[in-house]
C-alpha positions in Angstrom: -24.1 27.8 -34.0 -23.2 24.1 -33.5 -23.1 22.5 -30.1 -19.7 22.4 -28.5 -18.7 18.9 -27.5 -16.7 18.4 -24.3 -13.0 17.8 -24.9 -11.5 14.6 -23.5 -8.1 13.3 -24.2 -8.1 9.5 -24.2 -4.9 7.7 -23.4 -5.2 3.9 -23.3 -6.6 3.9 -19.8 -7.1 0.1 -20.1 -3.4 -0.6 -20.1 -3.9 -3.3 -17.5 -5.9 -5.3 -20.1 -2.9 -5.4 -22.4 -0.9 -7.4 -19.8 -3.3 -10.3 -20.1 -3.2 -13.1 -22.7 -5.6 -12.8 -25.7 -4.9 -9.1 -26.1 -5.6 -9.3 -29.8 -9.2 -10.2 -29.1 -9.6 -6.9 -27.2 -8.2 -4.6 -29.8 -11.6 -4.6 -31.6 -13.4 -3.8 -28.3 -11.0 -0.9 -27.7 -11.6 0.4 -31.2 -15.3 0.2 -30.8 -15.2 1.9 -27.5 -13.0 4.7 -29.0 -15.4 5.1 -31.9 -18.5 5.4 -29.6 -16.7 7.9 -27.3 -15.7 10.0 -30.3 -19.4 10.5 -31.0 -19.8 12.2 -27.6 -16.4 13.8 -26.9 -13.7 15.5 -28.7 -10.7 13.3 -28.1 -7.5 11.9 -29.4 -5.8 8.5 -29.1 -2.4 8.9 -27.7 -1.1 5.4 -28.2 0.3 3.0 -25.6 0.3 4.5 -22.1 3.9 5.1 -21.0 3.8 8.1 -18.7 1.0 9.5 -16.7 1.1 12.0 -13.8 4.6 10.9 -12.7 3.8 7.2 -13.1 6.0 5.4 -15.6 4.4 2.3 -17.2 6.3 -0.4 -19.0 4.2 -3.1 -20.8 5.4 -6.4 -22.1 4.3 -9.9 -22.9 5.0 -11.1 -19.4 3.3 -8.2 -17.6 3.2 -4.6 -16.7 5.7 -2.7 -14.5 4.7 0.6 -12.8 7.3 2.8 -11.2 8.3 6.4 -10.5 12.0 6.4 -11.1 12.1 9.8 -12.8 9.9 11.4 -10.1 12.2 9.9 -7.5 15.3 11.4 -9.0 13.5 14.8 -9.4 12.6 15.0 -5.7 16.1 14.0 -4.7 17.5 16.9 -6.8 14.8 19.2 -5.5 15.7 18.7 -1.9 19.5 18.5 -2.5 19.7 14.9 -1.6 21.1 13.7 -5.0 24.7 13.4 -3.6 23.7 11.9 -0.3 25.0 8.6 1.0 22.6 5.8 0.2 20.9 3.7 2.9 19.7 0.1 2.6 16.5 0.7 4.6 14.1 3.7 4.9 14.3 3.7 8.7 16.6 2.2 11.3 15.1 -0.2 13.8 16.3 1.9 16.7 14.5 5.0 15.4 11.9 6.2 17.9 10.3 9.4 17.0 8.4 11.5 19.5 7.4 15.2 20.0 11.1 16.1 20.7 10.2 19.4 22.2 13.7 19.9 23.6 15.1 19.8 20.1 15.7 22.5 17.5 12.8 23.5 15.3 13.2 23.3 11.5 11.6 25.0 8.5 8.0 23.9 8.5 7.4 24.7 4.8 10.4 22.7 3.7 9.4 19.7 5.9 5.9 19.7 4.6 7.1 19.9 1.1 9.4 16.8 1.7 6.5 14.9 3.2 4.1 15.8 0.4 6.5 14.7 -2.2 7.1 11.4 -0.4 3.4 10.8 0.1 2.8 10.9 -3.7 5.7 8.4 -4.1 3.9 5.8 -1.9 1.6 5.2 -4.9 4.2 2.8 -6.2 6.5 2.4 -3.2 4.8 0.4 -0.4 8.3 -0.1 1.1 8.4 3.5 2.4 4.7 3.7 3.4 5.3 3.2 7.2 8.3 5.5 7.4 6.6 8.3 5.5 3.3 8.1 7.5 5.3 8.0 10.8 7.1 11.2 9.9 3.9 12.8 8.5 2.5 12.8 12.0 4.9 15.6 13.0 4.1 18.1 10.2 2.5 20.6 12.6 5.7 21.0 14.7 8.7 19.4 13.0 12.1 19.3 14.8 15.6 18.3 13.8 15.1 14.6 14.6 12.0 14.5 12.4 13.8 16.0 9.5 16.7 13.6 10.0 14.3 10.7 9.7 12.9 12.1 6.5 16.3 12.5 5.1 17.0 8.8 5.8 14.0 8.0 3.6 15.5 10.1 0.8 18.9 8.3 1.3 17.1 5.0 0.9 15.5 6.2 -2.3 18.9 7.1 -3.6 19.8 3.5 -3.1 16.6 2.1 -4.7 15.2 4.6 -7.3 14.1 1.9 -9.8 11.7 -0.1 -7.6 8.1 -0.3 -8.4 5.0 -2.6 -8.8 5.0 -5.6 -11.1 1.7 -7.0 -12.4 2.3 -10.4 -14.1 0.2 -11.5 -17.0 0.3 -15.0 -15.7 -0.9 -14.1 -12.2 -4.0 -16.0 -11.0 -7.1 -14.2 -9.8 -7.1 -15.4 -6.2 -7.3 -13.0 -3.2 -5.3 -13.2 0.0 -4.7 -10.6 2.6 -2.1 -10.1 5.3 -2.8 -8.3 8.6 -0.4 -7.2 11.3 -0.2 -4.8 14.2 2.5 -3.2 16.4 1.2 -2.9 19.9 1.6 0.5 21.6 4.0 1.6 18.8 3.3 5.3 19.1 5.5 6.8 21.9 3.2 9.8 22.4 -0.3 8.3 22.9 0.7 4.6 23.0 -1.8 3.7 20.3 -1.0 0.7 18.1 -0.2 0.7 14.4 -2.2 -1.5 11.9 -0.7 -2.7 8.7 -2.2 -4.6 5.9 -1.6 -5.6 2.3 -3.7 -7.4 -0.3 -2.6 -9.5 -3.2 -4.5 -10.5 -6.3 -2.6 -13.6 -7.3 1.0 -12.4 -7.0 0.2 -8.7 -7.7 0.0 -6.2 -4.8 -3.2 -4.3 -5.2 -3.7 -2.6 -1.8 -1.7 -1.7 1.2 -2.1 0.6 4.2 -0.4 1.7 7.4 -2.4 3.7 10.0 -2.6 4.3 13.7 -5.5 2.7 15.5 -8.3 5.0 16.8 -8.1 3.7 20.4 -5.5 2.4 22.8 -5.2 -1.4 22.8 -4.7 -3.0 26.2 -2.9 -6.1 24.8 -1.1 -7.4 21.8 -4.1 -9.7 21.2 -6.5 -6.7 21.1 -4.3 -4.8 18.7 -4.0 -7.7 16.3 -7.7 -8.4 16.6 -8.7 -4.8 15.8 -6.3 -4.8 12.9 -7.7 -8.0 11.5 -11.3 -6.7 11.9 -10.4 -3.6 9.9 -8.7 -5.7 7.3 -11.7 -8.0 7.0 -14.0 -5.0 6.2 -11.6 -3.9 3.4 -11.4 -7.5 2.1 -15.2 -7.8 1.9 -15.3 -4.5 -0.1 -12.7 -5.8 -2.5 -14.7 -9.0 -2.9 -17.9 -7.1 -3.6 -16.1 -4.9 -6.1 -14.6 -7.8 -8.0 -17.9 -9.6 -8.1 -19.2 -6.8 -10.3 -16.7 -8.0 -12.9 -18.0 -11.6 -12.7 -15.4 -12.9 -10.3 -16.5 -15.2 -7.5 -14.6 -16.2 -4.4 -15.1 -18.7 -1.6 -13.4 -18.3 1.8 -10.7 -15.7 1.3 -7.6 -16.3 3.4 -6.7 -13.6 5.9 -3.2 -14.3 7.2 -2.4 -13.2 10.8 0.7 -14.0 12.8 -1.1 -13.9 16.2 -2.5 -17.2 17.3 -4.4 -15.6 20.2 -6.2 -13.2 17.8 -7.2 -16.1 15.6 -8.4 -18.1 18.7 -10.6 -15.2 19.8 -12.2 -14.9 16.4 -12.8 -18.7 16.0 -13.8 -19.7 19.6 -16.8 -17.9 21.3 -15.5 -19.1 24.7 -12.8 -16.4 24.6 -15.3 -13.6 24.0 -16.2 -13.4 27.7 -12.5 -12.4 28.4 -12.5 -9.6 25.9 -15.6 -7.7 26.6 -13.6 -4.5 26.7 -13.0 -4.7 22.9 -15.6 -2.6 21.1 -18.5 -4.7 19.7 -18.0 -3.4 16.2 -14.8 -5.4 15.9 -16.5 -8.7 16.7 -18.0 -8.8 13.2 -14.6 -10.5 12.3 -15.9 -13.8 13.9 -19.3 -13.2 12.3 -17.9 -13.3 8.8 -15.6 -16.2 9.7 -18.7 -18.2 10.6 -20.5 -17.1 7.4 -17.6 -18.5 5.3 -16.5 -15.1 3.8 -13.0 -15.3 5.2 -10.7 -18.0 6.5 -8.3 -17.0 9.3 -4.9 -18.6 8.8 -1.8 -18.3 10.9 1.4 -17.2 9.2 4.8 -17.2 10.9 6.2 -13.7 11.5 9.1 -14.3 9.0 6.5 -14.6 6.2 4.2 -11.8 7.4 4.3 -9.4 4.5 2.3 -6.7 6.4 5.2 -6.4 8.8 6.8 -3.5 6.8 3.6 -1.4 7.4 3.8 -1.5 11.2 7.5 -1.0 12.2 11.0 -0.4 10.8 12.7 -3.6 9.7 16.4 -4.3 9.1 17.4 -7.9 8.5 14.1 -9.2 7.2 13.5 -6.1 5.0 15.3 -7.3 1.9 13.3 -10.5 1.6 9.9 -8.9 2.4 10.7 -6.1 0.0 11.3 -8.4 -2.9 7.9 -10.2 -2.2 6.0 -6.9 -2.7 7.9 -4.8 -5.1 10.4 -5.4 -8.0 13.3 -3.7 -9.7 13.0 -2.2 -13.2 12.3 -4.7 -15.9 13.8 -4.8 -19.4 12.0 -2.9 -22.1 
């Protein structure tokens, strides 16, 4: 009896390569790769990647557009939000969620289902990242105010179902990262929120929004801790890209806090911040080594702002810098 080969369906997993110039030179490499893999696995070529696990991919000469428009419409229909009134932002600036123990409890299963659906959507929608993760903190005991905040996110999705990520074929291979923090943003434990995003040229490749592990005693400390965490992620990305033969000098880390930058650059200030955990001081260490370059950016141009707090007036401009509307086929 012959040996049964493992079965593997091979879509064009290298769709990102096709968005770069000189794609014809790579066709032979892909054909060779497919031929060699066919010798080890039972597989089938499925043509150009267009749809994969809820992700829709549009490829063109100018670049690649990744979005989840169909998935967005599906979850709007699933949770009966298809006919809801659209909103221009995922969360109002005056929204302040807390435990709300005096409110009315809601269906926990439905609330968790809504949060779970939105979490998967954040794979291509960084604009809802902060709002979704803020609401996700209350999954254990959701109340009316929490469900209302989640419904606002759905109403925003009704207004912007076609937004997604754009990867331009003409984008440069230069790294830059934005770091921001909202001091004492959580109303329950007063911990700060860190937000960061990383761009490879003009393409957004990483973003995050999370609550800091400890309470920061000042805005400077909150910004410094956020920048230190951002620095470690930046070094990881630098090391990963080096495996592909890419080399970088001092990578710009953009922070809108001049005090946090001063602490990292000037050792004189370190005597005033001994209360900050020593593990965060490696930020200055890597600045001195030349791995990163701390650069001040005005708050109006701080792209990481949307990962730390709700925005209203600035949101439209920041949103356009990170995500795009649907492109023509």
